[in-house]
C-alpha positions as CSV (number, residue, x, y, z in Angstrom):
1,X,33.4,199.3,146.8
2,X,36.3,197.6,145.2
3,X,37.3,196.1,148.5
4,X,33.9,194.8,149.2
5,X,33.7,193.3,145.7
6,X,37.1,191.3,146.2
7,X,35.7,190.3,149.5
8,X,32.7,189.0,147.9
9,X,34.4,187.4,145.3
10,X,36.9,185.3,148.1
11,X,33.5,184.5,150.2
12,X,32.0,182.7,147.1
13,X,35.5,181.0,146.2
14,X,35.7,179.7,149.6
15,X,32.1,178.7,149.9
16,X,32.5,176.7,146.5
17,X,35.4,175.1,147.7
18,X,33.7,174.0,151.0
19,X,30.9,172.7,148.8
20,X,33.1,170.7,146.8
21,X,35.1,169.4,149.7
22,X,31.9,168.2,151.1
23,X,31.5,166.1,148.0
24,X,34.1,163.7,148.8
25,X,34.8,160.9,151.3
26,X,38.1,160.0,152.4
27,X,39.1,156.2,152.5
28,X,41.9,154.6,154.1
29,X,41.6,150.9,154.2
30,X,44.4,148.2,155.4
31,X,44.3,144.5,154.7
32,X,46.9,142.0,155.8
33,X,47.6,139.2,153.6
34,X,49.3,135.8,154.5
35,X,52.8,135.1,153.5
36,X,53.9,132.4,151.1
37,X,50.5,132.6,149.2
38,X,50.2,134.4,145.9
39,X,47.7,137.4,146.1
40,X,45.5,138.3,143.2
41,X,44.8,142.0,142.8
42,X,41.8,143.0,140.6
43,X,41.3,146.6,139.8
44,X,38.3,147.8,137.9
45,X,37.8,151.6,137.8
46,X,35.2,153.5,135.4
47,X,36.9,156.9,135.9
48,X,39.5,158.7,138.1
49,X,43.1,159.2,139.1
50,X,44.8,155.7,140.2
51,X,48.0,155.3,141.7
52,X,49.8,152.4,142.7
53,X,53.3,152.1,144.5
54,X,55.3,149.6,146.8
55,X,54.0,149.6,150.2
56,X,56.3,150.3,153.3
57,X,54.8,147.4,155.3
58,X,55.1,143.8,154.6
59,X,52.3,141.5,153.9
60,X,49.7,144.3,153.9
61,X,47.7,145.9,150.9
62,X,46.5,149.6,151.6
63,X,44.0,151.5,149.6
64,X,43.7,155.4,150.3
65,X,42.2,158.2,148.7
66,X,39.4,160.5,148.1
67,X,35.7,159.5,146.5
68,X,33.4,161.6,145.0
69,X,30.1,160.8,146.3
70,X,28.1,162.5,143.9
71,X,29.4,160.6,141.0
72,X,31.3,157.4,142.3
73,X,30.7,154.3,144.4
74,X,33.9,152.4,145.5
75,X,33.9,148.8,146.6
76,X,36.9,147.1,148.2
77,X,36.6,143.4,148.9
78,X,39.0,140.6,150.2
79,X,38.3,136.9,149.6
80,X,40.5,135.0,152.0
81,X,39.7,131.6,150.4
82,X,41.1,132.7,147.2
83,X,43.4,135.2,148.5
84,X,41.7,137.9,146.0
85,X,41.5,141.6,146.5
86,X,39.1,143.4,144.2
87,X,38.8,147.4,144.1
88,X,35.8,148.5,142.0
89,X,34.9,151.9,141.4
90,X,31.9,152.5,139.6
91,X,31.1,155.9,138.0
92,X,27.3,156.8,137.8
93,X,26.6,159.7,135.9
94,X,28.9,159.5,132.8
95,X,26.6,162.3,130.8
96,X,27.8,164.9,133.5
97,X,31.1,165.4,133.0
98,X,33.5,166.2,136.0
99,X,36.4,168.6,136.4
100,X,39.9,167.1,137.2
101,X,39.5,168.8,140.7
102,X,36.2,166.6,140.9
103,X,37.5,163.3,140.2
104,X,38.0,160.3,142.7
105,X,41.7,159.7,143.2
106,X,42.9,156.3,144.8
107,X,46.3,155.2,145.9
108,X,47.0,151.4,146.3
109,X,50.1,150.2,148.1
110,X,51.4,147.1,147.3
111,X,53.8,144.7,149.5
112,X,57.1,143.8,148.0
113,X,57.5,140.4,149.9
114,X,54.0,138.8,148.2
115,X,53.7,137.1,145.0
116,X,51.3,139.2,143.1
117,X,49.1,138.6,139.8
118,X,47.9,141.9,139.0
119,X,44.9,142.7,136.8
120,X,43.6,146.1,136.1
121,X,41.0,147.7,133.7
122,X,40.7,151.5,134.0
123,X,38.1,153.0,131.5
124,X,38.9,156.8,131.7
125,X,41.3,158.7,133.8
126,X,45.1,159.4,135.1
127,X,47.2,156.2,135.7
128,X,50.6,156.4,137.3
129,X,51.7,153.1,138.5
130,X,55.5,153.3,140.2
131,X,55.9,149.6,140.8
132,X,59.3,148.6,140.8
133,X,60.7,146.5,143.4
134,X,57.7,144.1,143.9
135,X,57.0,140.4,143.2
136,X,54.8,140.6,140.1
137,X,53.9,137.1,138.6
138,X,51.8,138.7,136.1
139,X,51.0,142.2,134.9
140,X,47.8,143.4,132.9
141,X,46.7,146.9,132.5
142,X,43.5,147.8,130.2
143,X,42.7,151.4,129.5
144,X,40.3,152.8,127.2
145,X,41.2,156.8,127.3
146,X,43.4,158.9,129.4
147,X,46.8,159.4,130.5
148,X,49.2,156.4,131.4
149,X,52.6,156.3,133.4
150,X,54.2,153.1,134.5
151,X,57.5,153.0,135.8
152,X,59.8,150.2,137.1
153,X,62.4,152.0,138.7
154,X,63.7,149.0,140.6
155,X,64.1,145.3,139.5
156,X,61.1,143.1,139.7
157,X,61.9,140.6,142.6
158,X,60.7,137.6,140.6
159,X,60.8,136.8,136.6
160,X,57.6,138.0,135.2
161,X,55.8,135.3,133.4
162,X,53.5,137.8,131.4
163,X,53.3,141.5,130.8
164,X,50.2,142.7,129.1
165,X,49.5,146.7,128.3
166,X,46.7,147.5,126.1
167,X,45.9,151.4,125.5
168,X,43.0,152.5,123.3
169,X,43.1,156.3,123.4
170,X,45.6,158.7,125.0
171,X,49.2,159.2,125.8
172,X,51.2,156.6,127.7
173,X,54.7,156.4,129.0
174,X,56.1,153.0,129.8
175,X,59.7,153.6,131.6
176,X,62.3,150.8,132.4
177,X,60.0,147.8,131.3
178,X,63.3,145.9,131.6
179,X,63.2,146.0,135.3
180,X,59.9,144.1,134.9
181,X,61.9,141.2,134.1
182,X,59.1,139.7,131.8
183,X,59.4,136.7,129.8
184,X,56.6,137.2,127.4
185,X,55.1,140.8,126.9
186,X,52.2,142.3,124.5
187,X,51.9,146.0,124.3
188,X,48.9,147.4,122.0
189,X,48.6,150.9,121.5
190,X,45.5,152.5,119.9
191,X,45.4,156.4,119.1
192,X,47.8,158.8,120.7
193,X,51.4,159.4,121.5
194,X,53.4,156.3,123.1
195,X,56.7,155.6,124.7
196,X,58.1,152.4,125.5
197,X,61.5,152.1,127.3
198,X,62.8,148.5,127.8
199,X,66.0,149.5,129.6
200,X,66.4,147.9,132.9
201,X,67.9,144.7,134.0
202,X,65.9,142.5,131.9
203,X,65.5,138.7,131.8
204,X,67.7,136.1,130.2
205,X,65.4,135.5,127.3
206,X,62.4,137.9,126.6
207,X,59.8,138.4,123.7
208,X,57.6,141.1,123.2
209,X,54.8,141.9,120.5
210,X,54.0,145.5,119.8
211,X,50.8,146.3,117.6
212,X,50.1,150.2,117.0
213,X,47.4,151.5,115.4
214,X,47.6,155.4,114.9
215,X,49.9,157.9,116.4
216,X,53.5,158.7,117.4
217,X,55.4,155.9,119.2
218,X,59.0,155.9,120.5
219,X,60.7,152.7,121.3
220,X,64.0,152.9,123.5
221,X,66.2,150.0,123.5
222,X,69.1,149.1,126.1
223,X,72.8,148.8,124.9
224,X,73.6,145.9,127.0
225,X,71.1,143.3,125.9
226,X,71.2,141.5,122.6
227,X,68.2,142.7,120.6
228,X,66.5,140.9,117.8
229,X,63.8,143.0,115.8
230,X,61.1,142.6,113.2
231,X,59.3,145.6,111.9
232,X,56.5,145.6,109.8
233,X,54.7,148.8,108.5
234,X,51.4,149.8,107.1
235,X,53.3,151.1,104.0
236,X,53.7,154.6,102.9
237,X,51.1,155.6,105.9
238,X,53.7,154.7,108.3
239,X,57.1,156.8,108.7
240,X,59.5,154.0,110.4
241,X,63.1,155.2,111.5
242,X,65.0,152.3,112.9
243,X,68.6,153.2,114.3
244,X,71.5,152.5,112.1
245,X,73.2,150.7,114.8
246,X,71.1,147.5,113.9
247,X,72.7,145.3,111.3
248,X,69.9,144.0,108.8
249,X,69.7,140.2,107.9
250,X,66.9,139.6,105.9
251,X,63.6,140.3,107.5
252,X,65.2,140.9,110.8
253,X,67.5,143.8,112.5
254,X,69.9,142.6,115.1
255,X,72.0,144.6,117.6
256,X,75.7,144.6,117.0
257,X,76.2,142.9,120.3
258,X,73.6,140.1,119.6
259,X,75.7,137.1,119.0
260,X,77.9,137.8,122.1
261,X,75.1,138.4,124.7
262,X,73.8,135.8,127.1
263,X,70.6,138.1,127.5
264,X,68.3,138.7,124.7
265,X,65.3,140.8,124.0
266,X,63.3,139.7,120.8
267,X,60.7,142.4,119.6
268,X,58.1,142.2,116.9
269,X,56.6,145.6,116.1
270,X,53.6,146.1,113.8
271,X,53.0,149.6,113.1
272,X,49.8,151.5,111.8
273,X,49.2,154.9,110.7
274,X,51.7,157.6,112.0
275,X,55.5,157.6,113.1
276,X,57.8,155.0,114.7
277,X,61.3,155.7,116.2
278,X,63.4,152.8,117.4
279,X,66.5,153.6,119.2
280,X,69.1,153.1,121.5
281,X,70.0,154.9,124.6
């Protein structure tokens, strides 16, 4: 009797898995783009798991993954005239929640030999962008809720004009932003946990504005750049801890090597309610 019960449960689990698998549609699309022309990459996702990384093939964008047909509609378009690729995923049934194993998963592979203007808006889900070693002219990410991980393990091949990251609710880890080689940056953190790591190659002169609403934030700074920091808080509602390695001059904090370094990073941090830790590593 026990064996029959186990066999019945196993069969039901297998059947449930098969039904779930039938709800997904595999995608695998490759788009060849012209060399020597800036590519506009536009990503708009309602909900799901989104991954982006460097492609092994030159002058080609690849989009792969699995789409839940019951909840999501995916469109991938390429406008040759404007050299723009758009990836849209529309989530139809917001009132019906989906478990993580039911969410759509999209992988986007980007060429490293094409200059790219990258714009993304992801309302909810899991975001993992491992985008070091590309040629990003601009980078923009806006997300409403979810888990965010952005990594620049390799240096961007060209100076990035503007880095813009806006996270409303959730946890986020931004690693080695110095390798993005941005000249001007803006990071908005809403409610949640945020880790911002500015280590990396860096540009000759970079500035970033960081605006924090509520939560816990860690800012990690490199020792090989001259750092100028201004930090404003929300009074006693902000628990602010700035490394003692800084030298304070009036309203600003300066790294001890600031006057000797040719490459500098200027930061303006406005903290809301919560904790802020700024330190070197």
